[in-house]
Each structure stands twice: as structure tokens, then as C-alpha cells.
N, C-alpha and C positions, 0 to 999 in steps of 0.2 A: 508463612503461606496461608492463604485464605481457605481454610478447610471447608467452609460452607460451599465453595464451588466444587462440589463433588460430582462424580459421574455415576450414571445409572445404566441399565441395559437399554438396548434400542427400543424396547417395548414398554419402558417404564412410564407410569402415569405421572402427570405434572400437577403440582400444587402451586397456588399463587396467593398466599395469605396477604392481607393488607399490612403494609409497614410504612413508616415514615422515615425519611433520611434527613439527617442533620445537615445543615448547609455547611459547605466547605469554605475555603478562602476565596470568596467571591469578589470580583471586581466589576465595575460597571461595564456591561457589554456594549458592543456596537451591534445591536440585534435587529433582525427583521423578522417579526412574527407574522406568519402566514396562515390565514384561514382558521381562526378560532371557532367560527361557526361550523366549519366542517368537522371539528372534533366533537362538538356537542351533538352533531347529527350522526356521528358514527354509530354503527350497529352495536347493540349491547353484547357483552361477552356471553356466548352460549356454552362455552367450554373453557376450562382452565388452560391458559397458554403461558409459555415462559416469556419473561422479558428478554430482549435481545440487545446486546451491546457489541458494537464493532469498534475496537480501539485501533486506530490507524496511526502507526508510528512512522511519520514521514522520514524517508531516506535511510531506513534500517536495513542493512545487509544481514542476510541469514548467517553468513559465516563469521560474523563478529558477535555471536551469541554462544554462551556456554553449551546450551542444549544442542547446538549444531557443531560442536567440537572446538570452539575457540578457547585459547589458553587463558586469557584474562577473565576474571569474574565480572563480566559486564552485565549479566542478566540473571542474577540468582533467583529472583522471585519468579520470573517467567519460566526459568528452567524447572523449578519445583512445581509450578502450576501445570506445566506440560505433562508431568508424570501422572496427573489425575485426569487427563483427557487425551486428545489426539494431537500429535505433532507431525506435520508433513515435511519430510526431509527435502523433497524436490518440488517446491512450489515455484511457479513462474508468474511474474507480473506481465501484463499485456503491453506495457510501454515503460520507457526509462525516465519518465517525468510525471509530475503529479496530475495535471489536468486531464490528460487523455487516459492515464492509468486508472484514476478513480472513476472517470466517466464510464470506462469499460467495466470496472468492478460493480458499480451500482446498477448497471443495465444488464450485466452478464452477457455482453456482446463485445465483439472485437472493435477496436478503435475505429476502423474504417466504417463500421456500421452505426456508430453512435452519433456522428456529426460533430463531435468535440475533438479537435486535433490541432496540431501546430500548423501554422501557415507559412508558405514559401515566400521568400523574397525574390527580387528580380533576377538574381543570379542563380536561382534554382535551389539555393540553400535555405535552411530554416534558422530562425533566431527568435525564440519566443520573448526575449527581452525587448525586441523592437516590434515584432509582428503579432505577438500574443497568439490567441487561438480562436477557432470557430466555436460555436455554441452547440450544446446537446440538442438533438432533435426532440422537441416536446412530445412527439407522438410515441417515442420509445418508452415502454414500461420500465420503471425502476423498482428496486427492492423497496424503497421507502413508500412509493406510491401503492404498490401491491399490498404492503402491510397496513397502510392507512385505510385502504378500502376494506380491509378485513377487520378493522376495529382497533388497530394499534395507534397509540400516540407516537408520532415520529419527530424526533428532535436531533438537530445536528449542531455540534459545537466544533468549529474549525479554526485553525490558526495559520492558514495559508490561503491567500486569495485564489490561487489556482485550484484549491480544493472547494472553493465556494462560487462566488459570483462570476469571476472572470470567464470561466468556460460554461457557466450555466448548468452545472452538474448536480445541483441539489433539488431537482424536480422530485416532488413527492414528500419532502420534509415539510411538515406543518410549521415548524419553528426552525429558523436558521440563525445562529449566533456566531459572530466573529469574535474570537478571544485571542488576544496577543499572548505570547509566552511570558513568563515561564510556565511549565506544566503545573506547578502548584496552584496557580490561579485558574488555569484551564480546567483542571480536575475539580477545583472548588466550584467553578461556575456550573459544570455539568451536574454535580451533586445537588446544587441549589435548584436547578431546573427539574431534576427528578423529584426532589422534595415537593416542589410546587405542583407537579403533575399528580403525585400520589395524594396530596391533600385535596385536590380537586376531584379526583375520581380514582380511588385505589383499586377499583375492579378492572380498569382498563389497562392492559399490558402496554409497555412502552418499548420503543426501538430507539436506541441512542447511538449516534456516531460521535465518538470522542477522538478528535484528531489532534495529535501532539507534534509540535514542530521542532522541538529542542535539539534533535540530532542534526537537523538541517543547518547549513551555514547561513549566517555567521554563528559559529558554535561557541557558546559561552555558558556552560552549566554553572549554576550558582553555588556559592559557599564551598564546602569541602569537596564537592564534586569537580570543581575546576582544576584541582590538583590531585585528584584521586589516582590517576595514572600519569607518570612523568615520562619525559623523554630520556633516552639513554645517557645524555650528558648531564642530567640532573638539574638543568636550568629551567626557570619558569617558562611556560608557554607564552609566546609573544602575540601581539595583536594580529600579526600577519598570518598566524595559524588558525585564526577563527574563520576567515573567509576563504574564497576560492583563489585569491591572488597568490602567486608563488613568492612574492617578495624577492629576496636575494636568490632564491632558487631559479629564477628566470635566467640568470647569467649562465647557468649550465655547469657550474663548478660542482663536481660530484659530491664532495663533502657537504656542501651547503644543501644540495638537493636531498641527500640522505637525511640530514638533520631536519629539514622541512617535513619530509614524509614521516619521520619518526614522531615529531611533535604533533603534526596534524592528526596522525592516527591515534596517539594517546589522548588528545583532546576529544576526538570523535568517540572513542571508547568511553571516556568519562561521561559524555553526554548520554550515551546509551544507558549507563548505570544510573544516572539521574532519572531518566524516564522510567526505567524499571522500578525505581523506588516509588515513583508517583503512581504507577499502575498498581503496585502493592497497596499503597494508601487507598486508592479507589476501591479495590477489591475488599480490603479489610473493613472499610466503612459499610459496604454493602452487607458483608457478613455480620458485623456487629449489630446492625439494625434490622436483620432478619429478611433481607431481600436476596442475598446471594444464592441461596438454595433454589430459587425460582428464576435464575438468570443464566442464560447462555452467553458466554463471552468469547468473541473471536479476536485474537491479537494478530494483526496483519501489517503489511507495509505496502506502500505504493511503488517503491523502487529502492535500489541500493545506492551506493556511493562509490565512485572511482577514487582510489587513493594511490594513484600512480601504479596501478596494477599491470598495465600493458602499454607502456609509453611508446615502444617501437611500433607496435601495431597502429596506435593512434596516429603517430607521425606519418606513417606511410599511407594509411587508407582512410582516415577520418579527417574531416575538414571543419572543425569547430570555428565558427566566425569570431568567437570571443578571444581566440588565441590562448586559451587556458591550458591546452594540452591534456594530460591524463589526470584530471581531477574534477570532482563535481559529478553531475549527472545530466542526462538528456542528450548526450552526444554519442552514445554507443549502445550496441545490442549484445555486449558481452556479459558474462555471468555476474560480475560484481554489481551490475545494475539491474539484472532481471531475476536473480535468485533471491527470493524473499521468504520470510517466515510466514507460516500459518499455524497458529495454535488455537485449538477449539476445546472449550471446557463447558460443563454445565449439564443440566438434566437432559437425558436422552443421548449423551455422548459417551461412548466407551473409552477405555484406556488403550494407548498403544502408540507406536511410532510407525509411520507409513512411508514406504520408500517409493511407491507408485507416483509417477509424476502427475501433479495436479496444477491448477492455475487459479488466479484470482477470479476468473469467471465462475468458479464453483461455489464461491462464498454465498451469493444470493440464493442459488438453488438449494443449498444446504440449510440455510436459515429459514427459508419458507417451509422446508420439509419438517424441521424441528418445531416450527410454529403451527403445523397442521394447516398451512395456507397453500392454496394451489394458484400459481401464477397463470396468467392467460396462456392458452395453448400456443406453443412455439415462441413465447416471449424470451425465454432465457436459454442461452447456449450451454451454460455450465452443467456439470454433472454432480451428483451427490458425493460429498466427501465421505459421508458415512458408508455409502455403497463401495467406494474405493477401499476403505479400511476393511470392510467385511470381505470383499473379494480377496484381498491380500491375506487376511487372516485364514480364510478357508482355502487358500491356494487354488481358487477357481479361475485364475487368469488375471493378469494385470490390465491396466488401461493403456492400450497401444495407440490411442488416437493421436492425431496431429494437433499441436498447440502453436498458436501464432502470437508473436510479439512484434510490435511495429511502432512507428511514429517517432522518428528522431526529432528532437527539438532544437538541436544546434548542429547544422551541417546537412549533408545530403540524406534524404529519407531512405529507409531500408526496411527489410522484413527479416525476421528470424523464425525459422520453423523447427520445432522440436518433434521428433518422431523416433520412437524406440530409443536406442542409445546415442543417436546422432542429433546434431544441431547444424542447421544450414543457415547461413547469413548471406543476404544479397543486398547491396546498396542500390536499390532500384532507380534512384534519382541521380546517381553519380554518372558522369559522362561515360565512364568506362565500365560501369556496372560490375564492379568486383564482387566475387562470391567466394565463400569459404565453407569448409566442412570440418566439424570437430566431433570426435568420439568422446562424449562426456563421461562415459563409463571408465575409459582408460586415461582420459586427459581432462579432468574436471576444471582445470585452470585455463583451458583453451590455448595451450602453448604450441600445438602442432597442427597446422592446417593440412588436411588430407584431400583437398580439392583435386589435386593432380594424381594422387596415389589411389584414390577410390572413385574412378570415373563412373562405375556402375551405380554406386550409392549416390553420387551427385545427380545422376539422371533421375533416380527414384525420388530424391528429395525435391528436385525441380518440378517433377510431375505432381508430387503431393501438394506442393505449394500452389501450383496452378489450379488444381482441383479445389483446394480450400478457398482460394480467392474467388473462383467462379461461383462458389456457393454463398458468398457474402451478400447481405441485403444492404447495399450502400444507398444512403439518402440521395435524392435527386439533386439537391443543392445544399451548400453550406450557409449557415446563418452567421453573419459577421456583424457584431455590434461594438461600438466604441467602448473602451474600458474607462470607467469613471475615474476622476482624479483621485478619489479616496483609495480605490483598489490599486491604482498605480503606485501610490505612496507606500501601501502595504507591501507590494512586490519589491519596491526598492529597498525596504527595510530588510528583506531576505537576500539581498545581493543581486537581484535581477535588474537589468537595465543600467548597470553601473560600469 
């Protein structure tokens, strides 16, 4: 464990001594450096502020991590790290796919407000493989933009085009680098960039997005991690288990389907363990070189992954144009895609586990709070994760707000509303507009639809959703720009458009 990533009280002072980082396993990036002049013109630091790092583990389900109760040791480092900071047990992503989810995370606004969302086809269904997404509204303040104006160097290293150029969600990052996997190279490149920054101006704090793609299909963790967890039959994982295609499981034979799920899940878990090891490497290098104690790190995810969790529900109510059924992501608003981890550690962060429901909207608000930076008035919808932890610790009342997730990427669009113990899902673009109600406290796996059994709750949730939607600041028009051939090729390498 990186002991240097320790926690202090909420009122702790912050120190930021100069330190240089050694370069990691760097590879030549496909980088776009933006605005070096803006960096030199940034205001000088008038008070010590922490460095900020957001590690985005693409496609990471919370319930496949040890700290969230999973049986396999997939995340030993993150599990230990979480003990030194805050772990949020019930965090919600704002969308079930990368582009719109991260656009929402960086702006602390719901997807409908950001301008970056999936586009519909002529039949009313969405398919981001073909239609891709609209672009982020440039007028919407972002976490990176707010921090850059406050004197931070803002750097992004991403390994998924949907996390970068394709939806235009990197507004405010002064440097944006595309780094293909594996994570060892991505982490190495990030460390190299931090090294360069500290050599140029060690007094300026940095904000880094480190986006790791390895858990996303095609899933092929390197070396020993490829066979870390095996299927029940003891056979090697096959090429068909790396991607979203079902292979022999398409035929519907139950034994082959069970085998496919078993191997696919084992390979997914192995990839999680590999990424965990690389996050440990990143944190350990920060510690060894004297920067960790002055760095706040958030480990988060954009969405989860469906591993044949609810095939009957999918077959009856969801209409994925890819024909993949119950695997992958982007096609559903159920928990396996929306329940994500949030782990927060570093100076100014207390220790504890928080059961209060929070969302990815809260990350930007919290990091600006820890940095002592005030966003423009009304810019961010998120609430402070630190305040949520304090309220729960002091038993002064939980956060009973409504939280929205939306933006189906494959099929008919829908909305999911979280409020209290209930979750309400309505597929708003579906011709029949099917709606569902789940009691997440009693039924966390969403196996029992209560829509007809709790009509009074259904009415309350419908009204709450209508109120929330009426309050959204929706852009007047969507910006659609062609996706460049290079980005298209990168998306195909991740299994999109095939």
C-alpha cells in the first residue's frame, strides 16, 4: 500500500514540496498539446494546494471489487487504499457508456445538459457504433477549466476515443494525450508528463486524469494476469471471451452459455486485478519520490459491465441493435452498469465508508473544495462528498436528493431516477414507454419489479422525475461534427462498429 497517501482531518493544512518523478514505461503518444502559453500566463500560486489525480478505470463494476464485497481478490491495492480514505458504497454513474458519462463527470451536470450524448437513428433507437455522439457544449464550465484558471496545470491521458476527441469532453485540459493500452504504458506516460511538469514549474500544482482501458473489451490482460482467474472447467480462456461476441453461446445451449459467462467473468476479473496492480505502481512511485503526501487521488469509473446479469429483462424490454443480448454496456440502466466505485484519498480526506447515495456529479465539486477553488456560481450540480461523509458520521441526516442517470447508447433511450430506497426506470423513447420500480434496499439486484404493486410510489417517482427534468438547463442545439478516421480506427480497436 502507498502509505504516503495518508488522510488528515478536514481542516488540515496542505504542503506541496517540490519533487521530481522518474519517467515510467513511456511510449510515443499521439498527443495534442493545447495552450502552453496559457500555462505560462497562469496566476502564481499564492497558497499551497494539493495535486489532484482522477484515475478513471473504464468499465469497472463496483461489485467486482473486494472492498465492495466481491469474493475474488481483484482489487487488493484499492481495497487497502480505501481504508485510508473514503469509500462510497452507493455511487451512481450518470450514463451507462463512456462519452456521456465522463462529459457529465467533468461538468458536474446531467447528460441532457452537457450537449454530449448518443444520437438516435431513423428507427428511434441509438447505436453509437454507427451514429456516435454529439459534442460537449463549449460554454459549459468543466473541472479542468476551473482548475486551469485557478493556476493548475491540467493534463489528460486517455485510452478510449469516447473519453477524448469523439465527444469533445476534454475542454479545459491544457494537454490531452491519447495512450493505447496496456496500463503499464499508460501509467508510464502519465508519470513522464508529471515529471516534465514538475521540472518546468514545481510550484504549480497539477491536475491529472489517468484513464485506463484494460477492463474494457477486448479484454486481454498481459502476462500472468491473463490466467490469474480461470474458468470452472480449468480450460484456457478463448479468443471469444475477450470481446462482446458470444461465440458458441449465441446458439442458446445452456451449458455453452454457462461456460461462456464463467470464462468471460474470470477474464474480466483478471483485467481488474491487472489494473489494480498498475494503480499501485502509480501510487508507489508518487510516494517514493515525495509527491504522494501532497496528492489527492480519486479512483472512479465511468460505468460497469453487463455479464449476463439480467438476460430475461433484456430480451423482453431492451432493444440493443447490435443483437448482443445481456453483455457489454451502453444498453441498460440497471445496476451492473450504473453502480460504480468512488474511492477518495489524500490530504483533507477523512477515513470511512459512506452508505449515503452519491454520484459522479459530486467528484468535481469535491475536488475543487479540496483545492480551495470556487467554481463559477451555479456551474456544478454536484454536492460535496466530504459533506456527505460528515453528515453520515454525525447522523445529521442523509442526502435524500433525486439522482438521474440517462442516455442509452444502444436501443431506446431512457431515464433512471434514484430517490430514497427506490429506483424508477422509464424507457422514454420506446413506443410503449415501459416503466419499472425497484426497491434497492430490499432488492439490490433488481429482480422484482414493483411497478404494479406500489402504484403510490410509482406516482411519486414519476412526479419527482418530471420536476428534475423541468429544472435541467438543456442546450438549445446539439453540435455534431464528423469523427476523424483516426478516432474511428481507435474505436474499432475497442470493439465498436464491428
